[in-house]
N, C-alpha and C positions, 0 to 999 in steps of 0.2 A: 225656035225663034228666040229673039232677045227677051221677050216677056217670060218665057219658060226658064231661061237661064237666070234672069233676075229673081224670079220667084224662088228657084232652088237655092240661090245664094242667100237670100233673105231668110228662108226657112232654116238652112243649115246654121246661119249665124244665130238665129233665135234659139235653136236647140243647144248650140254650144254655150251661149251665155246663160241660158236657163240651167243647164246641167252644172255649170261652174258657179252658180249663185252670184252672178254679176249683174243681175237686173234689179234696179231700184223700182220695185212695183209701186211705191207710193208716188212716184213721178210718172212711170210708164203707163199706168192705167188711165189717169186723167188726161195725159197727153194723147193717148190712143183714142179716147172718147171724143176729145175736142177735135182731133183730126177727122174722125168719122162725121161728126156733126158739121164741121166746116166744109167738108167735101160735098155733103148732101145739100147744104144750103147754097154753096157756091154753084153747083151744077144746076140746081133749080133756078137760081137767080139768072144764070147765063141763058137758060132756055126761055125764061119769061121775058127778060129785058133785052136780050140780043147782044151781038158782038160789040156794037158801039158803046153801050153802057159798060160792059166788062172792060173794054180797052180804056175808056176814060177813068173808070174806078182804079184800074191798075196804075195809070199814070199819076193820079192824085196820090195814091198810097206810096208809090215810088218817090215822088217829089217830097212828100212829107218825111219819109225816112232819110232822104238825102239831107234835107234841112236839119233834121234832128241830129244826125251824125255829125254834120258840119258844125252845129252849135256845140256839141259835146267836145269836139276836137279844137275848134278855133274860138269858141265863144267864151271861154273861161279866162 
């Protein structure tokens, strides 16, 4: 299935980059931990609050990002 192929590709990339010393661990480890914590909090929030809350939160964050990028490009 696609999940197995994706996992194999990610694992092979990890092995290659680790073997060639191209991983910046000072960035990779905190990013991995934040990814793990964010996914746990996000899934718990989705289960507790439901689809409507998640959809509204997504729309608010997307709108805020659009406004921020618009301000950076056109606001100066």
